[in-house]
CHARMM-style PDB file with segment names, atoms N, HN, CA, C and O in Angstrom:
ATOM      1  N   MET     1      -8.309  87.411 -41.250  1.00  0.00      PROA
ATOM      2  CA  MET     1      -6.960  87.759 -40.830  1.00  0.00      PROA
ATOM      3  C   MET     1      -6.548  89.057 -41.526  1.00  0.00      PROA
ATOM      4  O   MET     1      -6.872  89.278 -42.693  1.00  0.00      PROA
ATOM      5  N   ILE     2      -5.842  89.892 -40.808  1.00  0.00      PROA
ATOM      6  HN  ILE     2      -5.579  89.712 -39.860  1.00  0.00      PROA
ATOM      7  CA  ILE     2      -5.381  91.179 -41.307  1.00  0.00      PROA
ATOM      8  C   ILE     2      -3.950  91.033 -41.820  1.00  0.00      PROA
ATOM      9  O   ILE     2      -3.121  90.377 -41.188  1.00  0.00      PROA
ATOM     10  N   VAL     3      -3.667  91.650 -42.971  1.00  0.00      PROA
ATOM     11  HN  VAL     3      -4.340  92.182 -43.484  1.00  0.00      PROA
ATOM     12  CA  VAL     3      -2.318  91.666 -43.539  1.00  0.00      PROA
ATOM     13  C   VAL     3      -1.872  93.119 -43.629  1.00  0.00      PROA
ATOM     14  O   VAL     3      -2.573  93.956 -44.198  1.00  0.00      PROA
ATOM     15  N   ILE     4      -0.697  93.417 -43.061  1.00  0.00      PROA
ATOM     16  HN  ILE     4      -0.128  92.738 -42.598  1.00  0.00      PROA
ATOM     17  CA  ILE     4      -0.129  94.757 -43.141  1.00  0.00      PROA
ATOM     18  C   ILE     4       1.284  94.656 -43.705  1.00  0.00      PROA
ATOM     19  O   ILE     4       1.897  93.588 -43.683  1.00  0.00      PROA
ATOM     20  N   LYS     5       1.791  95.772 -44.206  1.00  0.00      PROA
ATOM     21  HN  LYS     5       1.294  96.639 -44.223  1.00  0.00      PROA
ATOM     22  CA  LYS     5       3.154  95.824 -44.751  1.00  0.00      PROA
ATOM     23  C   LYS     5       4.123  96.252 -43.652  1.00  0.00      PROA
ATOM     24  O   LYS     5       3.837  97.166 -42.878  1.00  0.00      PROA
ATOM     25  N   ASP     6       5.271  95.581 -43.596  1.00  0.00      PROA
ATOM     26  HN  ASP     6       5.503  94.839 -44.225  1.00  0.00      PROA
ATOM     27  CA  ASP     6       6.295  96.024 -42.656  1.00  0.00      PROA
ATOM     28  C   ASP     6       7.119  97.134 -43.307  1.00  0.00      PROA
ATOM     29  O   ASP     6       6.814  97.562 -44.420  1.00  0.00      PROA
ATOM     30  N   ASP     7       8.149  97.596 -42.625  1.00  0.00      PROA
ATOM     31  HN  ASP     7       8.396  97.248 -41.721  1.00  0.00      PROA
ATOM     32  CA  ASP     7       8.953  98.710 -43.126  1.00  0.00      PROA
ATOM     33  C   ASP     7       9.708  98.381 -44.408  1.00  0.00      PROA
ATOM     34  O   ASP     7      10.177  99.282 -45.104  1.00  0.00      PROA
ATOM     35  N   TYR     8       9.824  97.105 -44.719  1.00  0.00      PROA
ATOM     36  HN  TYR     8       9.442  96.373 -44.154  1.00  0.00      PROA
ATOM     37  CA  TYR     8      10.538  96.687 -45.924  1.00  0.00      PROA
ATOM     38  C   TYR     8       9.592  96.278 -47.041  1.00  0.00      PROA
ATOM     39  O   TYR     8      10.032  95.767 -48.071  1.00  0.00      PROA
ATOM     40  N   GLY     9       8.302  96.497 -46.847  1.00  0.00      PROA
ATOM     41  HN  GLY     9       7.944  96.912 -46.010  1.00  0.00      PROA
ATOM     42  CA  GLY     9       7.313  96.181 -47.869  1.00  0.00      PROA
ATOM     43  C   GLY     9       6.848  94.742 -47.871  1.00  0.00      PROA
ATOM     44  O   GLY     9       6.146  94.317 -48.788  1.00  0.00      PROA
ATOM     45  N   ASN    10       7.232  93.982 -46.852  1.00  0.00      PROA
ATOM     46  HN  ASN    10       7.803  94.327 -46.107  1.00  0.00      PROA
ATOM     47  CA  ASN    10       6.819  92.580 -46.755  1.00  0.00      PROA
ATOM     48  C   ASN    10       5.444  92.479 -46.108  1.00  0.00      PROA
ATOM     49  O   ASN    10       5.127  93.233 -45.189  1.00  0.00      PROA
ATOM     50  N   ASP    11       4.631  91.544 -46.590  1.00  0.00      PROA
ATOM     51  HN  ASP    11       4.890  90.931 -47.337  1.00  0.00      PROA
ATOM     52  CA  ASP    11       3.309  91.313 -46.016  1.00  0.00      PROA
ATOM     53  C   ASP    11       3.431  90.543 -44.710  1.00  0.00      PROA
ATOM     54  O   ASP    11       4.092  89.506 -44.646  1.00  0.00      PROA
ATOM     55  N   TYR    12       2.788  91.060 -43.672  1.00  0.00      PROA
ATOM     56  HN  TYR    12       2.251  91.902 -43.724  1.00  0.00      PROA
ATOM     57  CA  TYR    12       2.756  90.389 -42.371  1.00  0.00      PROA
ATOM     58  C   TYR    12       1.311  90.105 -41.999  1.00  0.00      PROA
ATOM     59  O   TYR    12       0.480  91.012 -41.965  1.00  0.00      PROA
ATOM     60  N   GLU    13       1.015  88.835 -41.720  1.00  0.00      PROA
ATOM     61  HN  GLU    13       1.690  88.098 -41.748  1.00  0.00      PROA
ATOM     62  CA  GLU    13      -0.326  88.436 -41.306  1.00  0.00      PROA
ATOM     63  C   GLU    13      -0.434  88.576 -39.792  1.00  0.00      PROA
ATOM     64  O   GLU    13       0.261  87.888 -39.043  1.00  0.00      PROA
ATOM     65  N   VAL    14      -1.304  89.465 -39.354  1.00  0.00      PROA
ATOM     66  HN  VAL    14      -1.869  90.023 -39.962  1.00  0.00      PROA
ATOM     67  CA  VAL    14      -1.533  89.669 -37.924  1.00  0.00      PROA
ATOM     68  C   VAL    14      -2.524  88.607 -37.471  1.00  0.00      PROA
ATOM     69  O   VAL    14      -3.706  88.666 -37.809  1.00  0.00      PROA
ATOM     70  N   SER    15      -2.041  87.640 -36.710  1.00  0.00      PROA
ATOM     71  HN  SER    15      -1.080  87.592 -36.436  1.00  0.00      PROA
ATOM     72  CA  SER    15      -2.899  86.517 -36.319  1.00  0.00      PROA
ATOM     73  C   SER    15      -3.838  86.872 -35.175  1.00  0.00      PROA
ATOM     74  O   SER    15      -4.936  86.325 -35.082  1.00  0.00      PROA
ATOM     75  N   ASP    16      -3.414  87.790 -34.299  1.00  0.00      PROA
ATOM     76  HN  ASP    16      -2.521  88.234 -34.375  1.00  0.00      PROA
ATOM     77  CA  ASP    16      -4.246  88.204 -33.167  1.00  0.00      PROA
ATOM     78  C   ASP    16      -4.242  89.728 -33.120  1.00  0.00      PROA
ATOM     79  O   ASP    16      -3.387  90.338 -32.477  1.00  0.00      PROA
ATOM     80  N   LEU    17      -5.203  90.331 -33.805  1.00  0.00      PROA
ATOM     81  HN  LEU    17      -5.897  89.836 -34.328  1.00  0.00      PROA
ATOM     82  CA  LEU    17      -5.239  91.787 -33.932  1.00  0.00      PROA
ATOM     83  C   LEU    17      -5.357  92.474 -32.577  1.00  0.00      PROA
ATOM     84  O   LEU    17      -4.702  93.490 -32.339  1.00  0.00      PROA
ATOM     85  N   LYS    18      -6.171  91.941 -31.704  1.00  0.00      PROA
ATOM     86  HN  LYS    18      -6.703  91.116 -31.897  1.00  0.00      PROA
ATOM     87  CA  LYS    18      -6.358  92.553 -30.383  1.00  0.00      PROA
ATOM     88  C   LYS    18      -5.035  92.602 -29.618  1.00  0.00      PROA
ATOM     89  O   LYS    18      -4.688  93.636 -29.046  1.00  0.00      PROA
ATOM     90  N   ALA    19      -4.301  91.500 -29.605  1.00  0.00      PROA
ATOM     91  HN  ALA    19      -4.583  90.660 -30.070  1.00  0.00      PROA
ATOM     92  CA  ALA    19      -3.014  91.443 -28.903  1.00  0.00      PROA
ATOM     93  C   ALA    19      -1.992  92.370 -29.559  1.00  0.00      PROA
ATOM     94  O   ALA    19      -1.211  93.019 -28.863  1.00  0.00      PROA
ATOM     95  N   PHE    20      -1.992  92.437 -30.899  1.00  0.00      PROA
ATOM     96  HN  PHE    20      -2.627  91.910 -31.464  1.00  0.00      PROA
ATOM     97  CA  PHE    20      -1.075  93.313 -31.627  1.00  0.00      PROA
ATOM     98  C   PHE    20      -1.330  94.768 -31.233  1.00  0.00      PROA
ATOM     99  O   PHE    20      -0.396  95.508 -30.926  1.00  0.00      PROA
ATOM    100  N   LYS    21      -2.598  95.169 -31.245  1.00  0.00      PROA
ATOM    101  HN  LYS    21      -3.357  94.568 -31.495  1.00  0.00      PROA
ATOM    102  CA  LYS    21      -2.954  96.540 -30.871  1.00  0.00      PROA
ATOM    103  C   LYS    21      -2.555  96.845 -29.430  1.00  0.00      PROA
ATOM    104  O   LYS    21      -1.996  97.904 -29.145  1.00  0.00      PROA
ATOM    105  N   GLU    22      -2.842  95.919 -28.532  1.00  0.00      PROA
ATOM    106  HN  GLU    22      -3.296  95.059 -28.764  1.00  0.00      PROA
ATOM    107  CA  GLU    22      -2.513  96.134 -27.121  1.00  0.00      PROA
ATOM    108  C   GLU    22      -1.010  96.290 -26.919  1.00  0.00      PROA
ATOM    109  O   GLU    22      -0.571  97.130 -26.134  1.00  0.00      PROA
ATOM    110  N   HSD    23      -0.219  95.482 -27.627  1.00  0.00      PROA
ATOM    111  HN  HSD    23      -0.575  94.800 -28.265  1.00  0.00      PROA
ATOM    112  CA  HSD    23       1.237  95.586 -27.508  1.00  0.00      PROA
ATOM    113  C   HSD    23       1.718  96.943 -28.019  1.00  0.00      PROA
ATOM    114  O   HSD    23       2.515  97.609 -27.358  1.00  0.00      PROA
ATOM    115  N   ILE    24       1.240  97.351 -29.182  1.00  0.00      PROA
ATOM    116  HN  ILE    24       0.593  96.810 -29.719  1.00  0.00      PROA
ATOM    117  CA  ILE    24       1.637  98.645 -29.747  1.00  0.00      PROA
ATOM    118  C   ILE    24       1.248  99.765 -28.786  1.00  0.00      PROA
ATOM    119  O   ILE    24       2.037 100.674 -28.527  1.00  0.00      PROA
ATOM    120  N   LYS    25       0.042  99.692 -28.269  1.00  0.00      PROA
ATOM    121  HN  LYS    25      -0.598  98.953 -28.480  1.00  0.00      PROA
ATOM    122  CA  LYS    25      -0.451 100.717 -27.340  1.00  0.00      PROA
ATOM    123  C   LYS    25       0.373 100.751 -26.051  1.00  0.00      PROA
ATOM    124  O   LYS    25       0.714 101.829 -25.563  1.00  0.00      PROA
ATOM    125  N   SER    26       0.692  99.589 -25.502  1.00  0.00      PROA
ATOM    126  HN  SER    26       0.415  98.713 -25.898  1.00  0.00      PROA
ATOM    127  CA  SER    26       1.397  99.514 -24.218  1.00  0.00      PROA
ATOM    128  C   SER    26       2.883  99.835 -24.299  1.00  0.00      PROA
ATOM    129  O   SER    26       3.437 100.451 -23.388  1.00  0.00      PROA
ATOM    130  N   TYR    27       3.529  99.422 -25.384  1.00  0.00      PROA
ATOM    131  HN  TYR    27       3.079  98.922 -26.124  1.00  0.00      PROA
ATOM    132  CA  TYR    27       4.988  99.506 -25.448  1.00  0.00      PROA
ATOM    133  C   TYR    27       5.551 100.457 -26.495  1.00  0.00      PROA
ATOM    134  O   TYR    27       6.752 100.725 -26.489  1.00  0.00      PROA
ATOM    135  N   HSD    28       4.722 100.972 -27.389  1.00  0.00      PROA
ATOM    136  HN  HSD    28       3.746 100.755 -27.393  1.00  0.00      PROA
ATOM    137  CA  HSD    28       5.242 101.794 -28.484  1.00  0.00      PROA
ATOM    138  C   HSD    28       4.475 103.093 -28.674  1.00  0.00      PROA
ATOM    139  O   HSD    28       4.446 103.648 -29.772  1.00  0.00      PROA
ATOM    140  N   SER    29       3.854 103.578 -27.602  1.00  0.00      PROA
ATOM    141  HN  SER    29       3.878 103.128 -26.709  1.00  0.00      PROA
ATOM    142  CA  SER    29       3.126 104.842 -27.712  1.00  0.00      PROA
ATOM    143  C   SER    29       3.306 105.669 -26.451  1.00  0.00      PROA
ATOM    144  O   SER    29       3.681 105.173 -25.389  1.00  0.00      PROA
ATOM    145  N   ARG    30       3.025 106.937 -26.616  1.00  0.00      PROA
ATOM    146  HN  ARG    30       2.721 107.340 -27.479  1.00  0.00      PROA
ATOM    147  CA  ARG    30       3.056 107.870 -25.498  1.00  0.00      PROA
ATOM    148  C   ARG    30       1.927 108.864 -25.720  1.00  0.00      PROA
ATOM    149  O   ARG    30       1.836 109.486 -26.779  1.00  0.00      PROA
ATOM    150  N   ASN    31       1.081 109.009 -24.732  1.00  0.00      PROA
ATOM    151  HN  ASN    31       1.156 108.504 -23.872  1.00  0.00      PROA
ATOM    152  CA  ASN    31      -0.048 109.938 -24.807  1.00  0.00      PROA
ATOM    153  C   ASN    31      -0.925 109.694 -26.029  1.00  0.00      PROA
ATOM    154  O   ASN    31      -1.392 110.638 -26.667  1.00  0.00      PROA
ATOM    155  N   GLY    32      -1.143 108.428 -26.349  1.00  0.00      PROA
ATOM    156  HN  GLY    32      -0.764 107.662 -25.831  1.00  0.00      PROA
ATOM    157  CA  GLY    32      -2.033 108.080 -27.452  1.00  0.00      PROA
ATOM    158  C   GLY    32      -1.470 108.309 -28.837  1.00  0.00      PROA
ATOM    159  O   GLY    32      -2.225 108.408 -29.804  1.00  0.00      PROA
ATOM    160  N   LYS    33      -0.145 108.394 -28.947  1.00  0.00      PROA
ATOM    161  HN  LYS    33       0.468 108.313 -28.161  1.00  0.00      PROA
ATOM    162  CA  LYS    33       0.506 108.598 -30.243  1.00  0.00      PROA
ATOM    163  C   LYS    33       1.700 107.666 -30.349  1.00  0.00      PROA
ATOM    164  O   LYS    33       2.325 107.324 -29.346  1.00  0.00      PROA
ATOM    165  N   GLY    34       2.014 107.258 -31.580  1.00  0.00      PROA
ATOM    166  HN  GLY    34       1.506 107.536 -32.396  1.00  0.00      PROA
ATOM    167  CA  GLY    34       3.199 106.439 -31.793  1.00  0.00      PROA
ATOM    168  C   GLY    34       4.435 107.187 -31.331  1.00  0.00      PROA
ATOM    169  O   GLY    34       4.550 108.394 -31.540  1.00  0.00      PROA
ATOM    170  N   ASP    35       5.365 106.471 -30.700  1.00  0.00      PROA
ATOM    171  HN  ASP    35       5.272 105.490 -30.530  1.00  0.00      PROA
ATOM    172  CA  ASP    35       6.534 107.134 -30.112  1.00  0.00      PROA
ATOM    173  C   ASP    35       7.802 107.035 -30.955  1.00  0.00      PROA
ATOM    174  O   ASP    35       8.874 107.443 -30.507  1.00  0.00      PROA
ATOM    175  N   GLY    36       7.692 106.498 -32.169  1.00  0.00      PROA
ATOM    176  HN  GLY    36       6.822 106.166 -32.532  1.00  0.00      PROA
ATOM    177  CA  GLY    36       8.858 106.415 -33.045  1.00  0.00      PROA
ATOM    178  C   GLY    36       9.755 105.221 -32.781  1.00  0.00      PROA
ATOM    179  O   GLY    36      10.799 105.079 -33.418  1.00  0.00      PROA
ATOM    180  N   SER    37       9.365 104.361 -31.853  1.00  0.00      PROA
ATOM    181  HN  SER    37       8.516 104.477 -31.336  1.00  0.00      PROA
ATOM    182  CA  SER    37      10.168 103.176 -31.551  1.00  0.00      PROA
ATOM    183  C   SER    37       9.972 102.114 -32.632  1.00  0.00      PROA
ATOM    184  O   SER    37       9.096 102.230 -33.489  1.00  0.00      PROA
ATOM    185  N   ILE    38      10.798 101.087 -32.571  1.00  0.00      PROA
ATOM    186  HN  ILE    38      11.510 100.993 -31.875  1.00  0.00      PROA
ATOM    187  CA  ILE    38      10.735  99.989 -33.533  1.00  0.00      PROA
ATOM    188  C   ILE    38      10.090  98.778 -32.874  1.00  0.00      PROA
ATOM    189  O   ILE    38      10.479  98.363 -31.782  1.00  0.00      PROA
ATOM    190  N   HSD    39       9.108  98.227 -33.550  1.00  0.00      PROA
ATOM    191  HN  HSD    39       8.792  98.563 -34.437  1.00  0.00      PROA
ATOM    192  CA  HSD    39       8.471  96.991 -33.094  1.00  0.00      PROA
ATOM    193  C   HSD    39       8.906  95.882 -34.041  1.00  0.00      PROA
ATOM    194  O   HSD    39       8.741  95.997 -35.255  1.00  0.00      PROA
ATOM    195  N   GLU    40       9.467  94.798 -33.481  1.00  0.00      PROA
ATOM    196  HN  GLU    40       9.601  94.705 -32.494  1.00  0.00      PROA
ATOM    197  CA  GLU    40       9.860  93.629 -34.273  1.00  0.00      PROA
ATOM    198  C   GLU    40       8.951  92.483 -33.872  1.00  0.00      PROA
ATOM    199  O   GLU    40       8.732  92.220 -32.689  1.00  0.00      PROA
ATOM    200  N   GLU    41       8.431  91.813 -34.877  1.00  0.00      PROA
ATOM    201  HN  GLU    41       8.608  92.027 -35.837  1.00  0.00      PROA
ATOM    202  CA  GLU    41       7.569  90.666 -34.607  1.00  0.00      PROA
ATOM    203  C   GLU    41       7.807  89.605 -35.672  1.00  0.00      PROA
ATOM    204  O   GLU    41       7.547  89.821 -36.855  1.00  0.00      PROA
ATOM    205  N   ASN    42       8.305  88.461 -35.231  1.00  0.00      PROA
ATOM    206  HN  ASN    42       8.517  88.285 -34.269  1.00  0.00      PROA
ATOM    207  CA  ASN    42       8.532  87.321 -36.130  1.00  0.00      PROA
ATOM    208  C   ASN    42       9.370  87.692 -37.352  1.00  0.00      PROA
ATOM    209  O   ASN    42       9.111  87.215 -38.456  1.00  0.00      PROA
ATOM    210  N   GLY    43      10.368  88.538 -37.151  1.00  0.00      PROA
ATOM    211  HN  GLY    43      10.579  88.926 -36.254  1.00  0.00      PROA
ATOM    212  CA  GLY    43      11.252  88.928 -38.239  1.00  0.00      PROA
ATOM    213  C   GLY    43      10.735  90.065 -39.101  1.00  0.00      PROA
ATOM    214  O   GLY    43      11.359  90.401 -40.107  1.00  0.00      PROA
ATOM    215  N   PHE    44       9.619  90.660 -38.735  1.00  0.00      PROA
ATOM    216  HN  PHE    44       9.112  90.387 -37.918  1.00  0.00      PROA
ATOM    217  CA  PHE    44       9.057  91.805 -39.447  1.00  0.00      PROA
ATOM    218  C   PHE    44       9.273  93.041 -38.579  1.00  0.00      PROA
ATOM    219  O   PHE    44       9.164  92.978 -37.355  1.00  0.00      PROA
ATOM    220  N   TRP    45       9.579  94.163 -39.226  1.00  0.00      PROA
ATOM    221  HN  TRP    45       9.668  94.214 -40.220  1.00  0.00      PROA
ATOM    222  CA  TRP    45       9.950  95.380 -38.511  1.00  0.00      PROA
ATOM    223  C   TRP    45       8.974  96.505 -38.833  1.00  0.00      PROA
ATOM    224  O   TRP    45       8.599  96.713 -39.986  1.00  0.00      PROA
ATOM    225  N   PHE    46       8.572  97.227 -37.787  1.00  0.00      PROA
ATOM    226  HN  PHE    46       8.877  97.058 -36.850  1.00  0.00      PROA
ATOM    227  CA  PHE    46       7.620  98.322 -37.934  1.00  0.00      PROA
ATOM    228  C   PHE    46       8.096  99.508 -37.102  1.00  0.00      PROA
ATOM    229  O   PHE    46       8.284  99.380 -35.893  1.00  0.00      PROA
ATOM    230  N   LYS    47       8.291 100.657 -37.738  1.00  0.00      PROA
ATOM    231  HN  LYS    47       8.139 100.761 -38.720  1.00  0.00      PROA
ATOM    232  CA  LYS    47       8.567 101.880 -36.986  1.00  0.00      PROA
ATOM    233  C   LYS    47       7.216 102.449 -36.584  1.00  0.00      PROA
ATOM    234  O   LYS    47       6.373 102.725 -37.438  1.00  0.00      PROA
ATOM    235  N   VAL    48       7.011 102.623 -35.297  1.00  0.00      PROA
ATOM    236  HN  VAL    48       7.695 102.399 -34.603  1.00  0.00      PROA
ATOM    237  CA  VAL    48       5.705 103.042 -34.792  1.00  0.00      PROA
ATOM    238  C   VAL    48       5.630 104.572 -34.774  1.00  0.00      PROA
ATOM    239  O   VAL    48       5.791 105.221 -33.741  1.00  0.00      PROA
ATOM    240  N   THR    49       5.377 105.110 -35.967  1.00  0.00      PROA
ATOM    241  HN  THR    49       5.247 104.583 -36.806  1.00  0.00      PROA
ATOM    242  CA  THR    49       5.154 106.544 -36.117  1.00  0.00      PROA
ATOM    243  C   THR    49       3.724 106.860 -35.696  1.00  0.00      PROA
ATOM    244  O   THR    49       2.935 105.952 -35.437  1.00  0.00      PROA
ATOM    245  N   GLU    50       3.394 108.133 -35.629  1.00  0.00      PROA
ATOM    246  HN  GLU    50       4.036 108.870 -35.839  1.00  0.00      PROA
ATOM    247  CA  GLU    50       2.016 108.510 -35.324  1.00  0.00      PROA
ATOM    248  C   GLU    50       1.070 107.955 -36.385  1.00  0.00      PROA
ATOM    249  O   GLU    50      -0.031 107.505 -36.070  1.00  0.00      PROA
ATOM    250  N   GLU    51       1.507 107.990 -37.649  1.00  0.00      PROA
ATOM    251  HN  GLU    51       2.402 108.355 -37.906  1.00  0.00      PROA
ATOM    252  CA  GLU    51       0.675 107.490 -38.742  1.00  0.00      PROA
ATOM    253  C   GLU    51       0.454 105.988 -38.636  1.00  0.00      PROA
ATOM    254  O   GLU    51      -0.668 105.513 -38.814  1.00  0.00      PROA
ATOM    255  N   PHE    52       1.520 105.232 -38.345  1.00  0.00      PROA
ATOM    256  HN  PHE    52       2.431 105.618 -38.200  1.00  0.00      PROA
ATOM    257  CA  PHE    52       1.384 103.781 -38.201  1.00  0.00      PROA
ATOM    258  C   PHE    52       0.495 103.452 -37.011  1.00  0.00      PROA
ATOM    259  O   PHE    52      -0.363 102.572 -37.098  1.00  0.00      PROA
ATOM    260  N   TYR    53       0.694 104.148 -35.910  1.00  0.00      PROA
ATOM    261  HN  TYR    53       1.390 104.862 -35.839  1.00  0.00      PROA
ATOM    262  CA  TYR    53      -0.119 103.922 -34.710  1.00  0.00      PROA
ATOM    263  C   TYR    53      -1.605 104.135 -35.026  1.00  0.00      PROA
ATOM    264  O   TYR    53      -2.442 103.300 -34.684  1.00  0.00      PROA
ATOM    265  N   ASP    54      -1.923 105.249 -35.675  1.00  0.00      PROA
ATOM    266  HN  ASP    54      -1.243 105.928 -35.952  1.00  0.00      PROA
ATOM    267  CA  ASP    54      -3.320 105.535 -36.033  1.00  0.00      PROA
ATOM    268  C   ASP    54      -3.870 104.468 -36.969  1.00  0.00      PROA
ATOM    269  O   ASP    54      -5.013 104.037 -36.817  1.00  0.00      PROA
ATOM    270  N   PHE    55      -3.059 104.038 -37.938  1.00  0.00      PROA
ATOM    271  HN  PHE    55      -2.131 104.388 -38.061  1.00  0.00      PROA
ATOM    272  CA  PHE    55      -3.476 102.999 -38.883  1.00  0.00      PROA
ATOM    273  C   PHE    55      -3.838 101.717 -38.136  1.00  0.00      PROA
ATOM    274  O   PHE    55      -4.895 101.132 -38.373  1.00  0.00      PROA
ATOM    275  N   VAL    56      -2.966 101.286 -37.240  1.00  0.00      PROA
ATOM    276  HN  VAL    56      -2.107 101.761 -37.047  1.00  0.00      PROA
ATOM    277  CA  VAL    56      -3.205 100.042 -36.493  1.00  0.00      PROA
ATOM    278  C   VAL    56      -4.434 100.175 -35.602  1.00  0.00      PROA
ATOM    279  O   VAL    56      -5.265  99.268 -35.555  1.00  0.00      PROA
ATOM    280  N   MET    57      -4.556 101.280 -34.908  1.00  0.00      PROA
ATOM    281  HN  MET    57      -3.882 102.017 -34.947  1.00  0.00      PROA
ATOM    282  CA  MET    57      -5.686 101.446 -33.989  1.00  0.00      PROA
ATOM    283  C   MET    57      -7.024 101.510 -34.728  1.00  0.00      PROA
ATOM    284  O   MET    57      -8.071 101.241 -34.138  1.00  0.00      PROA
ATOM    285  N   ASN    58      -6.993 101.863 -36.008  1.00  0.00      PROA
ATOM    286  HN  ASN    58      -6.142 102.081 -36.486  1.00  0.00      PROA
ATOM    287  CA  ASN    58      -8.224 101.933 -36.801  1.00  0.00      PROA
ATOM    288  C   ASN    58      -8.535 100.649 -37.560  1.00  0.00      PROA
ATOM    289  O   ASN    58      -9.523 100.593 -38.292  1.00  0.00      PROA
ATOM    290  N   LEU    59      -7.710  99.618 -37.398  1.00  0.00      PROA
ATOM    291  HN  LEU    59      -6.908  99.664 -36.804  1.00  0.00      PROA
ATOM    292  CA  LEU    59      -7.987  98.342 -38.070  1.00  0.00      PROA
ATOM    293  C   LEU    59      -9.168  97.650 -37.406  1.00  0.00      PROA
ATOM    294  OT1 LEU    59      -9.560  96.561 -37.824  1.00  0.00      PROA
TER     295      LEU     59
END
């Protein structure tokens, strides 16, 4: 299981990495880059910057 930090420094366990990546790619990116939107999942918050997008896609 993968653990990442949310915007508040809390550890979030990604239970389904493939689904997480697909959601970020489909709803929080434009032209293969993070679009700056906010992704909320189970009370954890992530700003999808280009850096965060690249980090997730490389997991």
